[in-house]
DOKOLBA-801588 format. One record per residue (C-alpha): residue number from 1; x, y, z. Coordinates in steps of 0.2 Angstrom, whole numbers, plus 5000, padded with zeros to 4 digits. Layout:
<atoms>
NUM X Y Z
...
</atoms>
This chain:
<atoms>
1 5163 4927 4941
2 5154 4928 4958
3 5159 4942 4969
4 5173 4938 4981
5 5172 4943 4999
6 5179 4960 5001
7 5189 4967 5015
8 5179 4977 5028
9 5183 4996 5028
10 5176 5013 5031
11 5174 5029 5022
12 5174 5048 5027
13 5160 5060 5026
14 5159 5068 5009
15 5149 5084 5006
16 5140 5088 4989
17 5137 5106 4987
18 5122 5110 4977
19 5115 5126 4970
20 5097 5128 4975
21 5092 5144 4967
22 5077 5142 4956
23 5074 5151 4940
24 5059 5157 4931
25 5050 5146 4920
26 5059 5147 4903
27 5043 5142 4893
28 5033 5156 4902
29 5033 5167 4886
30 5027 5153 4875
31 5013 5147 4886
32 4996 5147 4877
33 4984 5160 4883
34 4973 5146 4891
35 4986 5139 4902
36 4992 5156 4908
37 4974 5160 4912
38 4972 5144 4922
39 4989 5146 4931
40 4988 5164 4936
41 4970 5169 4938
42 4955 5164 4950
43 4939 5161 4941
44 4926 5171 4948
45 4909 5163 4953
46 4899 5174 4941
47 4910 5167 4926
48 4908 5149 4933
49 4889 5152 4933
50 4889 5159 4916
51 4899 5145 4908
52 4888 5132 4916
53 4871 5140 4912
54 4877 5147 4895
55 4881 5130 4889
56 4899 5133 4886
57 4906 5116 4889
58 4923 5116 4881
59 4932 5116 4898
60 4922 5112 4914
61 4936 5110 4926
62 4950 5122 4931
63 4966 5117 4939
64 4975 5132 4946
65 4994 5130 4948
66 5001 5141 4962
67 5017 5150 4958
68 5032 5143 4968
69 5051 5144 4966
70 5051 5127 4958
71 5046 5121 4941
72 5028 5115 4941
73 5019 5104 4929
74 5002 5101 4922
75 4996 5083 4917
76 4984 5077 4904
77 4977 5060 4904
78 4962 5051 4898
79 4950 5044 4912
80 4938 5030 4909
81 4926 5024 4923
82 4910 5015 4924
83 4905 5022 4941
84 4896 5039 4937
85 4896 5044 4955
86 4904 5062 4956
87 4921 5064 4964
88 4924 5081 4973
89 4942 5087 4971
90 4945 5099 4984
91 4963 5104 4987
92 4966 5115 5003
93 4963 5133 5001
94 4967 5149 5010
95 4978 5141 5023
96 4997 5136 5026
97 5000 5124 5012
98 5007 5110 5022
99 5011 5107 5041
100 5022 5094 5049
101 5009 5084 5059
102 5010 5073 5074
103 5005 5055 5072
104 5003 5041 5084
105 5017 5043 5098
106 5027 5058 5099
107 5046 5057 5095
108 5057 5050 5109
109 5065 5061 5123
110 5081 5061 5113
111 5074 5072 5100
112 5060 5081 5108
113 5071 5097 5111
114 5076 5097 5093
115 5058 5096 5087
116 5053 5110 5099
117 5068 5121 5092
118 5063 5119 5074
119 5056 5135 5067
120 5045 5131 5052
121 5043 5145 5039
122 5025 5149 5035
123 5023 5147 5016
124 5010 5158 5008
125 4993 5152 5009
126 4984 5144 4994
127 4972 5156 4985
128 4968 5145 4971
129 4950 5141 4965
130 4947 5123 4969
131 4941 5113 4954
132 4925 5105 4961
133 4916 5098 4945
134 4909 5081 4945
135 4919 5066 4938
136 4910 5067 4921
137 4915 5086 4919
138 4933 5081 4924
139 4933 5067 4911
140 4927 5080 4897
141 4940 5092 4902
142 4954 5079 4901
143 4948 5073 4884
144 4947 5091 4878
145 4965 5094 4883
146 4972 5077 4877
147 4979 5085 4861
148 4990 5099 4868
149 4992 5116 4859
150 5009 5121 4852
151 5021 5125 4865
152 5013 5112 4877
153 5022 5095 4875
154 5012 5080 4879
155 5017 5068 4893
156 5022 5050 4890
157 5027 5036 4902
158 5046 5033 4904
159 5052 5017 4898
160 5064 5014 4913
161 5058 5024 4928
162 5073 5035 4928
163 5087 5026 4937
164 5099 5035 4925
165 5096 5051 4936
166 5108 5044 4949
167 5124 5046 4940
168 5137 5059 4944
169 5132 5076 4937
170 5114 5071 4933
171 5111 5068 4952
172 5116 5086 4955
173 5106 5093 4941
174 5090 5084 4946
175 5093 5088 4965
176 5093 5106 4960
177 5078 5105 4948
178 5066 5095 4960
179 5070 5103 4977
180 5085 5097 4986
181 5096 5109 4996
182 5114 5109 5000
183 5110 5104 5018
184 5099 5090 5012
185 5113 5083 5001
186 5125 5084 5016
187 5112 5075 5026
188 5112 5061 5014
189 5130 5059 5014
190 5131 5059 5033
191 5117 5046 5034
192 5128 5035 5022
193 5143 5037 5033
194 5133 5032 5048
195 5127 5016 5039
196 5145 5012 5034
197 5150 5013 5052
198 5135 5001 5057
199 5138 4987 5044
200 5143 4970 5052
201 5159 4961 5047
202 5150 4948 5036
203 5143 4963 5026
204 5125 4963 5033
205 5115 4975 5043
206 5104 4971 5058
207 5089 4981 5065
208 5096 4977 5082
209 5110 4989 5086
210 5114 4982 5103
211 5126 4970 5094
212 5142 4973 5085
213 5148 4985 5078
214 5138 4997 5087
215 5137 4988 5104
216 5124 5000 5111
217 5133 5016 5107
218 5117 5022 5098
219 5101 5024 5107
220 5084 5016 5101
221 5092 5000 5094
222 5074 4993 5092
223 5060 4985 5102
224 5049 4971 5097
225 5035 4967 5109
226 5025 4957 5097
227 5039 4946 5091
228 5038 4951 5073
229 5050 4944 5061
230 5063 4957 5057
231 5075 4948 5044
232 5093 4953 5042
233 5090 4952 5024
234 5077 4966 5025
235 5089 4976 5036
236 5103 4973 5023
237 5092 4977 5008
238 5085 4993 5016
239 5102 4999 5021
240 5109 4996 5003
241 5095 5006 4995
242 5101 5024 5000
243 5119 5020 4993
244 5111 5015 4977
245 5099 5029 4977
246 5113 5041 4978
247 5122 5034 4963
248 5135 5023 4972
249 5137 5005 4966
250 5148 4990 4970
251 5158 4994 4954
252 5161 5013 4957
253 5161 5027 4970
254 5168 5028 4987
255 5156 5016 4995
256 5160 5002 4982
257 5167 4991 4995
258 5153 4993 5007
259 5140 4988 4994
260 5150 4974 4988
261 5151 4966 5005
262 5132 4968 5007
263 5129 4959 4990
264 5141 4945 4994
265 5131 4943 5011
266 5114 4942 5002
267 5121 4930 4989
268 5126 4918 5003
269 5109 4919 5011
270 5099 4913 4996
271 5090 4897 4998
272 5083 4885 4985
273 5064 4885 4983
274 5051 4876 4972
275 5053 4891 4960
276 5068 4902 4961
277 5078 4906 4977
278 5073 4915 4992
279 5079 4928 5004
280 5065 4928 5016
281 5073 4925 5033
282 5055 4922 5039
283 5046 4936 5030
284 5042 4941 5012
285 5047 4959 5018
286 5065 4952 5019
287 5064 4944 5001
288 5055 4959 4993
289 5067 4973 5000
290 5083 4963 4997
291 5077 4959 4979
292 5073 4977 4976
293 5091 4982 4981
294 5099 4968 4970
295 5087 4974 4956
296 5093 4992 4957
297 5111 4987 4958
298 5109 4977 4942
299 5099 4990 4933
300 5113 5003 4937
301 5127 4992 4932
302 5121 4977 4921
303 5134 4967 4930
304 5132 4949 4923
305 5136 4941 4940
306 5120 4948 4947
307 5108 4943 4933
308 5106 4925 4938
309 5104 4930 4956
310 5091 4943 4951
311 5081 4931 4940
312 5080 4918 4954
313 5074 4931 4966
314 5061 4937 4954
315 5054 4920 4951
316 5052 4917 4969
317 5041 4933 4970
318 5031 4927 4956
319 5028 4910 4964
320 5023 4918 4981
321 5009 4929 4974
322 4992 4925 4980
323 4979 4920 4967
324 4970 4936 4970
325 4986 4946 4966
326 4993 4951 4983
327 5008 4946 4994
328 5009 4944 5013
329 5022 4938 5026
330 5022 4920 5019
331 5021 4914 5001
332 5003 4911 4995
333 4995 4921 5009
334 4981 4933 5005
335 4990 4950 5002
336 4991 4966 5012
337 4995 4983 5005
338 5013 4986 5012
339 5021 4969 5009
340 5013 4970 4991
341 5021 4987 4989
342 5039 4980 4991
343 5036 4965 4979
344 5029 4976 4966
345 5043 4989 4968
346 5055 4974 4966
347 5047 4967 4951
348 5046 4984 4942
349 5065 4987 4946
350 5068 4970 4938
351 5059 4976 4923
352 5070 4992 4923
353 5085 4981 4922
354 5078 4971 4907
355 5069 4957 4915
356 5051 4954 4910
357 5037 4958 4921
358 5025 4943 4918
359 5008 4949 4911
360 4997 4938 4922
361 5007 4944 4938
362 5005 4962 4933
363 4986 4961 4930
364 4983 4951 4946
365 4993 4964 4956
366 4983 4978 4948
367 4967 4969 4953
368 4973 4967 4971
369 4978 4985 4973
370 4961 4991 4966
371 4952 4979 4977
372 4958 4988 4993
373 4952 5005 4986
374 4938 5015 4993
375 4929 5032 4988
376 4931 5028 4969
377 4949 5023 4971
378 4955 5039 4980
379 4959 5031 4997
380 4965 5013 5001
381 4966 5001 5016
382 4978 4989 5022
383 4968 4973 5022
384 4952 4979 5015
385 4944 4994 5007
386 4946 5009 5019
387 4953 5027 5020
388 4970 5025 5029
389 4985 5037 5027
390 4999 5025 5024
391 4990 5012 5013
392 4983 5026 5003
393 5001 5033 4999
394 5006 5015 4995
395 4991 5011 4984
396 4992 5027 4974
397 5010 5025 4970
398 5007 5007 4965
399 4993 5012 4954
400 5005 5023 4945
401 5018 5010 4944
402 5005 4998 4936
403 5003 5011 4922
404 4988 5022 4928
405 4991 5040 4923
406 4995 5052 4936
407 4982 5064 4928
408 4968 5052 4932
409 4955 5061 4943
410 4956 5048 4957
411 4975 5049 4958
412 4974 5068 4959
413 4961 5067 4973
414 4971 5055 4982
415 4986 5067 4981
416 4975 5081 4988
417 4971 5069 5003
418 4989 5066 5006
419 4994 5084 5004
420 4980 5090 5017
421 4987 5077 5029
422 5004 5084 5028
423 5021 5075 5032
424 5022 5066 5049
425 5034 5070 5063
426 5035 5052 5067
427 5029 5040 5053
428 5043 5040 5041
429 5035 5025 5032
430 5021 5037 5027
431 5033 5051 5023
432 5043 5040 5011
433 5028 5033 5001
434 5018 5050 5001
435 5033 5059 4995
436 5036 5047 4981
437 5018 5048 4976
438 5017 5067 4975
439 5034 5067 4965
440 5028 5054 4952
441 5011 5062 4950
442 5020 5079 4947
443 5007 5086 4960
444 5007 5105 4960
445 5009 5105 4979
446 5025 5095 4979
447 5037 5110 4981
448 5028 5115 4997
449 5027 5098 5004
450 5045 5094 5000
451 5052 5110 5007
452 5043 5107 5024
453 5048 5089 5025
454 5066 5091 5018
455 5070 5105 5031
456 5062 5095 5045
457 5073 5080 5042
458 5089 5091 5040
459 5085 5099 5057
460 5081 5083 5066
461 5096 5073 5060
462 5107 5068 5075
463 5124 5077 5076
464 5130 5069 5092
465 5144 5056 5094
466 5141 5039 5087
467 5123 5043 5082
468 5129 5057 5070
469 5120 5056 5053
470 5106 5045 5059
471 5087 5048 5064
472 5075 5040 5076
473 5057 5043 5078
474 5046 5033 5089
475 5030 5025 5082
476 5025 5007 5078
477 5036 5006 5063
478 5051 5015 5070
479 5051 5006 5087
480 5052 4989 5078
481 5065 4994 5065
482 5075 5005 5077
483 5087 5018 5072
484 5093 5009 5056
485 5076 5008 5049
486 5073 5027 5052
487 5089 5032 5045
488 5088 5022 5029
489 5070 5028 5026
490 5074 5046 5029
491 5089 5046 5018
492 5078 5038 5004
493 5066 5053 5006
494 5080 5065 5004
495 5085 5056 4988
496 5068 5057 4980
497 5073 5070 4967
498 5085 5059 4958
499 5083 5041 4964
500 5068 5039 4952
501 5064 5052 4938
502 5045 5055 4937
503 5036 5041 4929
504 5029 5053 4916
505 5040 5065 4905
506 5038 5077 4891
507 5039 5070 4873
508 5030 5062 4859
509 5017 5049 4863
510 5023 5032 4855
511 5013 5026 4841
</atoms>
């Protein structure tokens, strides 16, 4: 039975208290001698020379894991490349691990004072020896560690990307495990309450907050000097995602009514197409983001009322793919990295819910993402091969979603690049994708990255009047999307710990 139009309503602010104290690694006493050596010691230069010139080629690369208060992981994977050109993997050394950086425009006047008041703790500098062996050496090292010693469980790719981590109880467990704080969980709940207060009567959200129900009570509604399409379907889907990411659905939880109204709105906006049905409102951004939200709602509930809706939306994405594998604003256009990112995430979420990911679509998408890579697949561009920060974050994540192992040398070098850039003070789009990438790659620097960005977001969340629970940062994305965009994206960053479990987990490899 289709969803009936629910009655509008609100909800109060709820707080989720989380214990954040970390514990020592429970497997420390059982770690093999080699792993403990790689983790805790700096390999001196004379030993490196001895190993290389003495012909001892069992292990030609060293990955040092820095002690933190969080559980860290090592990855093993097999790398095969035709290009023999060396990749130099050089994580930052002997400096503060990560800094919040300024990019593009500074934040607007409304939060400048707050930014200046933030006192960032200085984490201990890295003192690790950077692995700088050529690609062939890294390949041999990975091959040599493919079969782990006793006490070192292998990693395998999760079958469903981990939406089960959102349920009550599991959310709290994973938040504590992967680096949430009590304050960050309170910030998520405050953001959801702000979103509830800004939902329109028909169940939608709009990037333009000058209209009802906000009526200009919040600053930074949006600007759009280029007249870009900013679909209400995209705004509605983007606003829905943080509710779903925190474990709330249209069937359960305090926000069930809000979510039901939004799904009802999206169902009513679907339009027939040659294949499937569409929610574009002028742009594939609208369709991709809205489809992602519906796919997550279905994966979490298996609500039969959503199945046909999701299948039609998936078919439209498949139809809209360009022959070379990407997606852009209109169906059939040659692709760009960011629009493609939303479509692949939507298709993978359909797959999580049990809908097939067509093989030819998967292969073409992988080819397209690879085609935008540079520097042996460690950097990515938006429309062509380049080394751009945000496209690199998107490209690395998509490669992992398209089944490339995070232990791949190019993935790890790309993670080093993101890590060295550090989180942005203004570009929440970059922060969202980079955080997801480092989380899924189980990158050793994720705890430091996370602590810095998490605390920055907590301290810059608005606490005043009608804006309470929201964020706004002025840059080319934040200006067009306004406060609604910034708030939804920041909430998603703070849900990283449980929204998707890492793509790779410990366990036996399937035969």
